[in-house]
C-alpha positions as CSV (number, residue, x, y, z in Angstrom):
1,M,175.6,84.5,195.2
2,R,174.2,85.2,198.7
3,S,170.4,84.9,199.3
4,Q,168.3,88.0,199.0
5,D,167.3,87.6,202.7
6,A,171.0,87.8,203.7
7,I,171.6,90.8,201.6
8,E,168.6,92.7,203.0
9,A,169.6,91.8,206.5
10,Q,173.1,93.2,205.8
11,Y,171.6,96.5,204.7
12,R,169.2,96.7,207.7
13,E,172.2,96.2,210.0
14,A,174.2,98.9,208.2
15,A,171.3,101.4,208.5
16,N,170.9,100.5,212.2
17,A,174.6,100.9,212.8
18,L,174.7,104.3,211.2
19,V,171.6,105.5,213.2
20,E,173.2,104.3,216.4
21,K,176.2,106.4,215.8
22,V,174.6,109.6,214.5
23,Q,172.0,109.5,217.3
24,K,174.9,110.1,219.7
25,D,175.8,113.3,218.0
26,P,173.7,116.1,219.6
27,Y,174.0,118.2,216.4
28,I,172.1,115.7,214.3
29,L,168.3,115.8,214.8
30,A,167.0,113.3,212.3
31,A,168.0,110.9,209.5
32,I,166.0,109.8,206.4
33,V,166.9,107.0,204.1
34,G,165.7,106.9,200.5
35,G,166.4,104.9,197.4
36,S,165.7,101.2,196.8
37,F,166.3,100.3,200.5
38,S,163.2,102.3,201.4
39,Y,160.7,101.5,198.7
40,A,162.1,98.7,196.5
41,Q,164.6,95.9,196.7
42,V,168.3,96.3,197.6
43,W,170.9,93.9,196.2
44,E,174.6,93.4,196.7
45,K,175.7,96.4,194.6
46,S,173.2,98.9,196.1
47,D,174.2,101.8,198.3
48,L,172.2,103.7,200.9
49,D,171.1,107.3,200.3
50,V,170.7,109.2,203.6
51,E,169.6,112.7,204.4
52,L,170.8,114.0,207.8
53,I,169.0,117.0,209.4
54,G,171.1,119.0,211.7
55,R,170.6,121.9,214.1
56,D,170.2,125.4,212.4
57,A,173.6,126.5,213.6
58,I,175.3,123.4,212.5
59,R,178.8,123.7,211.0
60,P,179.3,120.5,208.9
61,T,182.8,119.6,207.9
62,Q,181.6,119.1,204.4
63,S,178.2,119.0,202.6
64,F,178.4,115.5,201.2
65,F,179.7,112.4,202.9
66,S,180.5,108.8,202.0
67,F,180.2,106.3,204.9
68,V,180.8,102.6,205.2
69,E,178.9,100.4,207.7
70,N,178.8,96.6,207.7
71,G,180.3,96.5,204.2
72,V,177.6,98.8,202.8
73,N,178.4,102.1,201.1
74,I,176.3,105.0,202.3
75,H,176.0,108.4,200.6
76,A,174.8,111.2,202.9
77,S,174.2,114.9,202.9
78,I,173.6,117.2,205.9
79,T,170.9,119.9,205.8
80,P,170.2,122.4,208.6
81,R,166.7,122.1,210.2
82,N,165.2,125.3,208.7
83,A,166.7,124.6,205.2
84,F,165.2,121.1,205.4
85,K,161.8,122.7,206.3
86,Q,161.9,125.1,203.4
87,M,163.1,122.3,201.0
88,I,160.4,119.8,201.9
89,E,157.5,122.4,202.1
90,S,158.3,124.1,198.8
91,A,158.6,120.8,196.9
92,Q,155.9,120.7,194.3
93,Q,153.7,117.7,194.8
94,G,154.6,115.1,192.3
95,S,158.1,116.7,191.7
96,F,161.4,114.8,192.0
97,M,161.9,116.1,195.5
98,H,158.4,115.1,196.6
99,S,158.9,111.7,195.0
100,Y,162.2,111.3,196.9
101,F,160.7,112.0,200.3
102,S,157.5,110.1,199.6
103,H,159.5,107.0,198.8
104,S,161.8,107.4,201.8
105,T,161.8,106.3,205.4
106,L,162.4,108.4,208.6
107,L,165.0,106.4,210.5
108,F,164.8,108.5,213.6
109,S,164.0,112.0,214.8
110,R,164.5,113.8,218.1
111,D,162.5,116.8,216.9
112,A,158.7,116.6,216.8
113,S,158.4,119.4,214.2
114,I,160.7,117.5,211.7
115,E,158.4,114.4,212.1
116,E,155.4,116.7,211.5
117,W,156.8,118.2,208.3
118,Y,157.9,114.8,207.1
119,D,154.6,113.1,207.7
120,K,152.7,116.0,206.1
121,N,154.9,116.4,203.0
122,A,156.1,112.8,202.4
123,D,152.7,111.3,201.8
124,R,152.9,109.6,198.4
125,N,149.1,109.6,198.2
126,N,148.8,113.3,198.8
127,I,148.8,115.3,195.5
128,G,146.6,118.3,195.0
129,E,144.9,118.9,191.6
130,R,146.8,122.2,190.9
131,D,150.1,120.7,191.8
132,K,149.4,117.7,189.6
133,Q,148.5,119.9,186.7
134,L,151.8,121.9,187.0
135,Q,153.9,118.8,187.5
136,V,152.4,117.1,184.5
137,L,153.0,120.2,182.5
138,S,156.6,120.3,183.7
139,V,157.1,116.6,182.7
140,V,155.7,117.1,179.2
141,A,157.9,120.2,178.8
142,G,160.9,118.0,179.5
143,T,159.6,115.2,177.2
144,L,158.9,117.2,174.1
145,P,162.6,117.7,173.2
146,S,163.1,113.9,172.9
147,L,159.9,113.6,170.9
148,L,160.9,116.4,168.5
149,Y,164.4,115.0,168.1
150,A,162.9,111.5,167.3
151,E,160.7,113.1,164.7
152,K,163.5,115.0,163.1
153,Q,165.8,112.0,163.0
154,F,163.0,110.0,161.3
155,Y,161.5,112.5,158.9
156,V,164.6,114.4,158.0
157,N,167.6,112.0,158.4
158,R,165.7,108.7,158.0
159,D,167.6,107.5,160.9
160,C,165.5,104.8,162.5
161,L,168.0,103.8,165.2
162,T,168.4,107.3,166.6
163,A,164.7,107.9,166.4
164,F,164.0,104.7,168.3
165,L,166.5,105.6,171.1
166,S,164.9,109.1,171.4
167,I,161.4,107.5,171.4
168,L,162.4,105.5,174.5
169,D,163.5,108.7,176.2
170,A,160.1,110.2,175.4
171,V,158.3,107.1,176.7
172,D,159.9,107.5,180.1
173,G,158.4,111.0,180.3
174,L,155.0,109.8,179.1
175,A,155.1,107.0,181.8
176,R,155.7,109.7,184.4
177,I,152.7,111.6,183.1
178,E,150.6,108.4,183.2
179,V,151.5,107.7,186.8
180,L,150.7,111.4,187.8
181,L,147.4,111.3,186.0
182,N,146.5,108.3,188.2
183,N,147.2,110.3,191.3
184,Q,150.4,108.5,192.2
185,I,153.8,109.9,192.9
186,P,156.3,108.6,190.3
187,A,159.4,106.8,191.6
188,R,162.7,106.6,189.6
189,E,161.5,103.8,187.4
190,V,158.0,104.6,186.2
191,I,157.4,102.4,183.2
192,Q,156.2,99.4,185.2
193,P,153.4,101.2,186.9
194,A,152.5,103.0,183.7
195,L,152.2,99.6,182.0
196,E,149.6,98.6,184.6
197,Y,147.6,101.8,184.2
198,N,147.7,101.9,180.4
199,P,148.8,98.5,179.1
200,D,147.7,99.0,175.5
201,F,149.6,102.2,174.9
202,F,152.8,101.4,176.8
203,N,153.0,97.8,175.4
204,H,152.7,99.4,172.0
205,V,155.4,102.1,172.3
206,Y,157.7,100.3,174.8
207,T,157.5,96.5,175.1
208,A,156.6,95.7,171.5
209,L,158.9,98.4,170.1
210,I,161.9,97.2,172.0
211,N,161.5,93.6,170.8
212,C,160.7,94.1,167.0
213,E,162.6,95.2,163.9
214,K,163.0,99.0,163.7
215,N,161.8,99.8,160.2
216,E,160.1,103.0,158.9
217,S,156.6,101.6,159.4
218,V,157.3,100.7,163.0
219,I,158.9,104.0,163.9
220,Q,156.1,106.0,162.1
221,D,153.5,104.0,164.0
222,A,155.2,104.7,167.4
223,L,155.4,108.4,166.6
224,D,151.8,108.5,165.6
225,A,150.8,106.7,168.8
226,I,152.8,109.2,171.0
227,N,151.3,112.2,169.3
228,G,147.9,110.6,169.6
229,Y,148.4,110.1,173.3
230,L,149.2,113.8,173.8
231,D,146.4,115.0,171.4
232,E,143.9,113.0,173.4
233,R,145.1,114.6,176.6
234,Q,145.0,118.3,175.7
235,F,144.1,118.9,179.4
236,I,147.8,118.3,180.1
237,F,148.4,121.9,178.8
238,Q,145.5,123.4,180.8
239,P,147.5,125.7,183.0
240,I,148.9,127.4,179.9
241,L,145.5,127.5,178.1
242,D,143.7,128.8,181.2
243,Y,146.3,131.5,181.7
244,L,146.2,132.6,178.1
245,E,142.4,132.6,178.0
246,E,142.1,134.6,181.2
247,Q,144.5,137.3,179.8
248,K,142.2,138.0,176.8
249,T,145.1,139.5,174.9
250,P,148.3,137.9,173.5
251,R,151.0,137.3,176.2
252,T,154.7,137.0,175.5
253,G,156.8,134.0,176.4
254,T,158.6,136.3,178.9
255,E,155.3,137.2,180.6
256,L,154.2,133.6,180.6
257,N,157.4,132.4,182.2
258,A,157.2,135.1,184.9
259,D,153.7,134.0,185.9
260,L,153.8,130.2,185.4
261,G,157.5,129.5,185.5
262,R,157.8,129.9,189.2
263,P,154.6,129.0,191.0
264,H,153.9,130.3,194.5
265,G,156.2,128.8,197.1
266,K,159.1,127.9,194.7
267,S,162.5,129.4,195.4
268,E,164.6,131.3,192.9
269,E,167.0,128.3,192.8
270,E,164.3,125.8,192.0
271,P,161.8,127.1,189.4
272,E,159.2,124.6,188.3
273,F,160.0,125.3,184.6
274,N,162.9,126.9,182.8
275,E,162.3,129.5,180.2
276,E,163.1,127.2,177.3
277,S,160.7,124.4,178.3
278,L,157.6,126.6,178.5
279,D,158.6,128.3,175.3
280,L,158.8,125.0,173.6
281,V,155.4,123.9,174.9
282,C,153.9,127.1,173.5
283,Q,155.6,126.5,170.2
284,W,154.4,123.0,170.1
285,L,150.8,124.1,170.8
286,T,151.2,126.6,168.0
287,W,152.3,123.8,165.6
288,K,149.3,121.9,166.7
289,G,147.0,124.8,165.9
290,I,145.7,125.0,169.5
291,I,147.0,128.5,170.2
292,R,148.0,131.3,167.9
293,Q,151.3,133.1,167.7
294,V,152.0,136.7,167.0
295,A,155.2,138.8,167.3
296,T,155.8,141.7,169.7
297,P,158.9,144.0,170.1
298,L,161.5,143.3,172.7
299,N,164.7,144.9,173.9
300,L,167.3,142.3,174.9
301,T,169.1,144.5,177.4
302,V,168.0,147.2,179.7
303,K,169.4,150.0,177.6
304,S,169.1,148.5,174.1
305,Q,167.6,150.9,171.5
306,I,167.3,148.2,168.9
307,A,164.2,146.0,169.2
308,V,163.9,142.4,168.1
309,E,160.7,140.4,168.2
310,E,159.6,137.7,170.6
311,P,156.5,135.5,170.1
312,A,153.3,136.2,172.0
313,Y,150.5,133.7,172.3
314,Y,146.7,133.9,172.2
315,Y,144.1,131.3,173.0
316,D,140.3,131.2,172.7
317,S,138.7,127.9,173.4
318,I,135.6,128.8,171.4
319,L,137.7,130.0,168.4
320,V,139.8,126.8,168.6
321,G,136.7,124.6,168.5
322,A,135.0,126.6,165.7
323,S,137.7,127.5,163.3
324,F,141.0,125.6,164.0
325,T,140.6,123.0,161.3
326,R,143.3,120.8,159.8
327,D,143.6,123.3,157.0
328,S,144.6,126.1,159.5
329,I,147.4,124.0,161.1
330,P,150.9,125.1,160.0
331,V,153.0,122.9,157.9
332,G,154.5,120.2,160.1
333,A,151.9,120.4,162.8
334,S,150.1,117.2,161.8
335,S,150.7,114.4,164.3
336,T,150.6,111.8,161.6
337,R,152.2,111.7,158.2
338,D,154.2,109.5,155.9
339,P,157.9,110.1,155.6
340,S,157.5,110.6,151.9
341,E,155.4,113.7,152.6
342,S,158.1,115.3,154.8
343,V,160.4,118.1,153.8
344,G,162.6,115.5,152.1
345,A,161.3,116.7,148.7
346,S,164.2,118.8,147.4
347,S,162.2,121.8,146.4
348,T,160.5,122.1,149.8
349,R,163.8,121.5,151.6
350,E,165.5,124.1,149.5
351,D,162.7,126.6,150.1
352,L,162.8,126.0,153.9
353,H,166.6,126.2,154.0
354,T,166.4,129.5,152.2
355,Q,163.7,130.8,154.5
356,I,165.6,129.9,157.6
357,H,168.9,131.5,156.4
358,N,167.1,134.6,155.2
359,A,165.5,134.9,158.7
360,L,169.0,134.3,160.3
361,N,170.6,137.0,158.1
362,N,167.8,139.5,158.9
363,L,168.0,138.9,162.7
364,T,171.8,139.0,162.5
365,D,171.7,142.4,160.8
366,T,169.4,143.7,163.5
367,L,171.5,142.3,166.4
368,E,174.7,143.8,165.0
369,Q,173.2,147.3,165.3
370,D,172.8,146.9,169.0
371,R,175.9,148.6,170.6
372,Y,175.7,146.4,173.6
373,I,176.1,143.1,171.6
374,L,179.8,142.3,170.8
375,A,179.3,139.0,169.0
376,A,176.8,136.4,167.9
377,V,177.6,132.7,167.6
378,L,175.4,130.2,165.8
379,T,175.4,127.0,167.8
380,N,173.3,124.5,165.7
381,N,173.7,122.9,162.3
382,L,171.6,124.6,159.6
383,A,172.8,122.7,156.6
384,E,170.2,121.9,154.0
385,D,170.0,118.3,154.9
386,N,169.5,119.0,158.6
387,V,166.6,121.5,158.7
388,W,162.9,120.9,158.8
389,E,159.6,122.7,159.7
390,K,160.2,122.6,163.4
391,T,163.8,123.8,163.3
392,A,164.6,126.4,166.0
393,V,167.8,128.4,165.4
394,H,170.1,128.6,168.5
395,I,172.3,131.7,168.9
396,T,174.6,132.8,171.8
397,L,175.0,136.5,172.2
398,I,178.1,138.0,173.9
399,L,177.4,141.4,175.6
400,R,179.7,144.1,176.8
401,D,180.8,143.7,180.4
402,G,178.5,145.6,182.7
403,T,175.5,145.3,180.4
404,K,172.3,144.6,182.4
405,F,169.7,142.2,181.0
406,R,166.5,140.9,182.6
407,Q,166.9,137.2,181.8
408,K,169.5,134.9,180.4
409,E,167.5,133.3,177.6
410,F,164.9,134.5,175.2
411,Q,162.7,133.0,172.6
412,L,162.6,135.2,169.5
413,I,160.9,135.0,166.2
414,E,162.0,136.4,162.8
415,D,160.0,135.9,159.6
416,G,158.0,133.1,161.3
417,I,161.2,131.2,162.3
418,P,161.8,130.5,166.0
419,F,165.1,131.5,167.5
420,R,166.5,130.6,170.9
421,V,169.1,133.1,172.1
422,E,171.3,132.9,175.2
423,L,173.0,135.9,176.7
424,Y,176.5,136.1,178.3
425,T,178.6,139.1,179.2
426,R,182.1,139.0,177.7
427,S,183.8,138.0,180.9
428,D,181.3,135.3,181.8
429,Y,181.6,133.8,178.3
430,K,185.4,133.9,178.6
431,K,185.1,132.0,181.9
432,L,182.7,129.5,180.2
433,L,185.3,128.8,177.5
434,D,188.2,128.5,180.0
435,R,186.4,126.0,182.2
436,T,184.9,123.9,179.5
437,L,186.5,120.5,179.4
438,Q,187.7,119.4,176.0
439,G,185.7,116.4,175.0
440,S,182.6,117.5,176.9
441,R,179.2,117.9,175.3
442,L,179.5,121.7,175.6
443,H,183.0,121.6,173.9
444,S,181.4,119.7,171.0
445,I,178.8,122.4,170.6
446,L,181.3,125.2,170.8
447,A,183.8,123.6,168.5
448,E,181.2,123.2,165.7
449,S,179.7,126.7,166.2
450,R,180.0,129.6,163.7
451,V,180.5,133.2,164.5
452,L,177.9,135.3,162.8
453,F,179.5,138.6,163.5
454,S,182.1,140.0,166.0
455,K,183.2,143.4,167.2
456,D,185.8,141.9,169.5
457,S,189.1,140.2,168.8
458,L,188.3,137.5,171.3
459,F,185.7,136.0,169.0
460,A,186.9,135.2,165.5
461,V,185.1,135.2,162.2
462,D,188.3,134.2,160.3
463,G,189.8,131.8,162.9
464,D,192.5,134.1,164.1
465,A,191.0,135.0,167.5
466,N,191.7,133.5,171.0
467,F,188.6,131.3,170.6
468,Q,188.3,129.7,167.2
469,V,184.8,128.3,166.7
470,G,184.2,125.9,163.9
471,D,188.0,125.1,163.7
472,S,188.6,121.3,163.3
473,A,191.5,121.7,165.7
474,C,188.9,122.5,168.4
475,L,187.7,118.9,168.1
476,Q,191.1,117.5,169.4
477,V,191.1,116.7,173.1
478,G,194.0,117.5,175.4
479,D,195.4,114.8,177.6
480,R,194.3,116.1,181.0
481,D,190.7,116.9,179.8
482,K,190.7,113.5,178.1
483,Q,191.6,111.8,181.4
484,S,188.8,113.6,183.3
485,Q,186.2,112.8,180.6
486,L,187.2,109.2,180.4
487,F,187.1,108.9,184.2
488,N,183.6,110.3,184.6
489,A,182.2,108.4,181.7
490,A,183.6,105.1,183.0
491,A,182.3,105.9,186.6
492,G,178.9,106.6,185.1
493,V,178.9,103.3,183.3
494,T,179.7,101.4,186.5
495,A,176.6,102.9,188.2
496,I,174.4,102.2,185.1
497,L,175.7,98.7,184.8
498,A,174.9,97.9,188.4
499,K,171.3,99.0,187.8
500,A,171.1,97.0,184.6
501,E,172.4,93.9,186.4
502,K,169.8,94.4,189.2
503,W,166.9,94.5,186.7
504,L,168.2,91.4,185.0
505,Y,169.4,89.2,187.9
506,L,167.1,90.3,190.7
507,K,163.9,91.5,188.9
508,H,164.2,89.5,185.7
509,D,162.8,92.4,183.7
510,I,164.3,92.1,180.2
511,D,162.9,95.3,178.8
512,Y,164.1,97.5,181.6
513,T,167.5,95.8,181.5
514,F,167.8,96.8,177.8
515,L,166.7,100.4,178.7
516,Y,169.7,100.6,181.2
517,L,172.0,99.0,178.6
518,K,171.1,101.8,176.2
519,Y,172.2,104.4,178.8
520,A,175.4,102.5,179.4
521,I,176.2,102.2,175.6
522,R,175.9,106.0,175.2
523,E,178.6,106.5,177.8
524,L,180.8,103.6,176.4
525,A,180.5,105.2,173.0
526,R,181.8,108.5,174.5
527,I,184.7,106.5,176.0
528,E,185.6,104.9,172.7
529,V,185.6,108.3,170.9
530,L,187.6,110.0,173.6
531,R,190.2,107.2,173.5
532,H,190.7,108.2,169.8
533,N,191.2,111.8,170.8
534,E,188.0,113.0,169.2
535,T,185.2,115.0,170.7
536,P,182.0,113.0,171.2
537,R,179.0,114.4,169.2
538,R,175.3,113.9,169.7
539,K,175.2,110.7,167.6
540,V,178.2,109.4,169.4
541,I,177.2,105.7,168.8
542,Y,177.9,106.1,165.1
543,Q,181.4,107.6,165.9
544,A,182.1,104.7,168.2
545,L,181.0,102.1,165.6
546,E,183.7,103.5,163.2
547,H,186.4,102.9,165.8
548,N,185.2,99.6,167.3
549,P,182.5,97.9,165.2
550,D,183.0,94.4,166.7
551,F,182.3,95.5,170.2
552,F,179.4,97.9,169.6
553,N,177.7,95.7,167.2
554,A,177.9,92.8,169.6
555,V,176.6,94.6,172.7
556,F,174.0,96.8,171.1
557,I,173.5,97.2,167.4
558,D,172.9,93.4,166.7
559,L,170.4,93.4,169.6
560,I,168.2,96.2,168.4
561,D,165.9,94.3,166.0
562,K,165.7,91.1,168.0
563,P,163.3,89.9,170.6
564,K,165.4,90.2,173.8
565,D,166.0,87.3,176.2
566,E,168.0,86.9,179.4
567,A,170.9,85.0,177.9
568,M,171.4,87.7,175.2
569,L,171.4,90.6,177.7
570,R,173.6,88.7,180.2
571,E,176.2,88.3,177.5
572,A,176.0,92.0,176.6
573,L,176.4,93.1,180.2
574,E,179.3,90.8,180.7
575,R,181.0,92.2,177.6
576,V,180.4,95.8,178.9
577,D,181.9,94.8,182.3
578,Q,184.9,93.2,180.5
579,Y,185.4,96.4,178.4
580,L,185.8,98.4,181.6
581,E,188.2,95.8,183.1
582,D,190.4,95.6,180.1
583,D,191.1,99.4,180.1
584,L,190.7,100.2,183.8
585,Q,194.3,101.5,184.0
586,L,193.5,104.1,181.4
587,L,189.9,104.9,182.4
588,F,190.7,105.3,186.1
589,K,194.2,106.6,185.7
590,P,193.9,109.9,187.8
591,L,192.6,108.0,190.8
592,L,195.0,105.0,190.6
593,D,198.0,107.3,190.1
594,F,197.0,109.4,193.1
595,L,196.6,106.3,195.3
596,E,199.8,104.7,194.1
597,E,201.8,107.9,194.6
598,S,200.4,108.2,198.1
599,G,201.6,104.8,199.1
600,E,199.1,104.6,202.0
601,E,195.4,104.6,202.7
602,R,193.6,107.7,201.6
603,T,190.1,108.6,202.8
604,I,187.3,109.6,200.4
605,T,187.7,113.1,201.9
606,D,191.4,113.2,201.0
607,I,190.6,112.1,197.4
608,G,187.9,114.7,197.1
609,M,190.2,117.5,198.3
610,H,192.9,116.4,196.0
611,F,190.8,116.4,192.8
612,G,188.6,119.3,193.9
613,S,187.7,121.4,190.9
614,R,188.1,118.6,188.4
615,G,184.7,117.3,189.4
616,L,185.5,113.6,189.1
617,A,182.9,111.0,190.2
618,F,185.5,109.3,192.4
619,E,183.0,107.8,194.8
620,L,181.5,105.6,192.1
621,A,184.9,104.7,190.7
622,C,186.3,103.7,194.1
623,E,183.3,101.5,194.8
624,W,183.6,99.7,191.5
625,L,187.3,99.2,191.8
626,V,186.8,97.7,195.3
627,Q,184.2,95.3,193.9
628,K,186.8,94.3,191.3
629,E,189.5,93.9,194.0
630,I,191.7,96.4,192.3
631,I,191.9,98.6,195.3
632,E,191.3,97.7,199.0
633,Q,188.8,99.4,201.2
634,F,189.2,100.2,204.8
635,S,187.5,102.7,207.1
636,A,188.6,105.8,209.0
637,P,186.8,108.0,211.5
638,V,185.3,111.3,210.4
639,R,183.3,113.9,212.3
640,L,180.1,115.2,210.8
641,T,180.4,118.8,212.2
642,M,183.1,121.1,213.5
643,D,181.6,120.6,217.0
644,S,180.9,116.9,217.0
645,Q,182.4,114.8,219.7
646,V,181.5,111.5,218.1
647,S,182.5,110.1,214.7
648,V,181.3,107.8,212.0
649,E,183.3,105.7,209.5
650,E,184.2,106.9,206.0
651,P,185.8,104.6,203.5
652,S,189.5,104.9,202.8
653,Y,191.4,103.2,200.0
654,Y,194.7,101.6,199.3
655,Y,196.2,100.7,195.9
656,D,199.1,98.4,195.3
657,A,200.3,98.5,191.7
658,N,201.6,94.9,192.1
659,N,198.2,93.6,193.0
660,P,198.1,90.1,191.5
661,F,194.6,90.6,190.2
662,L,196.0,93.0,187.7
């Protein structure tokens, strides 16, 4: 392996070479580089992420480019000057966009105003209190689903493995919160700085948890610690609590989303919160007994005469302090409990199952009376062994074409049970079905759904319609969709594997290497299941274990309960790499077939135009196949804009099926 100094020199020379070329293009005003080249360490499998800012009247030949300079792959996008100004100024402090720019480097600029905007908005030490509050709330809203899923898997399914994996997902969000609370802008990997700020907590739920046996006691302890972390930081939810207290009367989820979901300065395309995340936070605060929930009537469409009920929330800080005792907290709201006290007792589970289905039947009867609703589809599993106190029922509603509705998603409540409903017009839902790749996550959800009622022959109750939900045949995957799914999953693994290798070989961080290995295993499990013509489900690792127990036990399951070391993880990563190599003709078949049939070099632009709507991650695949010497990489000139008189180099690829390395 080359020295780290030599690698870093190569990347500096690549960045300088690109700057030298784009500076000659009068339509390019500035260039910014982000990623590990700017704020961390590059290594031999890194790429460069570059943002090019062009004149307002720029006419780029495409929105995204791949370049190659000095043997380094460069991924770049072009943004007009005014669009860049709007993007950087509207980015919430502490958000992903702010984080990206605050950890970037301005390579050059020939426009003083761009430098001014950049210097003002890319300061990683500049985060206002209000922006910090909203960003922390946004992060916790994205973290709660992982926490709740971990709790469900532990308390309901007694599945310590899945609970552990979901806890790690939640810990990443909590680390982001910890960094923000310490007035820092989180980068992509945030657990290391969080460990420095709060070593006791993060060693407990991350380092120690990764390296110990995963039994019920350990998982219970981790869940208690995470809930305790949030309970001790109720101020995280202050924007919601302040809003509700100022209103004096209960406010619906719709009203709360309208006022908090898109803070001042945010565009329609980039709301700070989506409707579901804020609704989930309010539901969580209700379970905790911090706010109260009531029901209020709602019409789902503009002309509906049939009303359903959505939750409204009320908060009084004095009332909470005086009267919200543990006795007033709803069942399931306690942050600590023993699994034996969960709804696992048969009578409690049966009662809850009955309550949920009665609520579902009542809501279904109401929805069926609405003349604008053609069909209702249940999209989650409400079997008796899969429900608990925090179950939310998910329903998709298909509306008549032309029906107007104010928002796409609503949180409803029926007999105390939360419902999440998503609205589609008939034609939009038909398009969704037509473009859903077999084997995708959405296909898995659709295939295991159940029609609650239908007034339209397109949506079957008896399995005779054009779209048959719940039919086992829907779980079979067609060959073309299978190829696309395998290709994207394999390309994703190559990118994850490169990061895992970097954290092992360059940074010598065992725990973070395991974290990336976990992400890679999820995609490998999808590959294994797809290879057997099945649709991957949420617990895809268990499906993969049935088909290939030797491999998945060796690279992951057998590692779970052991203290990790470098030799163990090196062997696992090498096995993962070999798994991809052994089946690369199958995994990357669409790309290899195209290159072989071409019989000549094809640029990355050519490849993108050929695959177009299939949405394949061909850039990642090409880069990995070049590293493996399966395909050869050359370069070809490409112009950045329709008016450019200078060009840069984009990669082009050649494949010889008789390559001796095969």
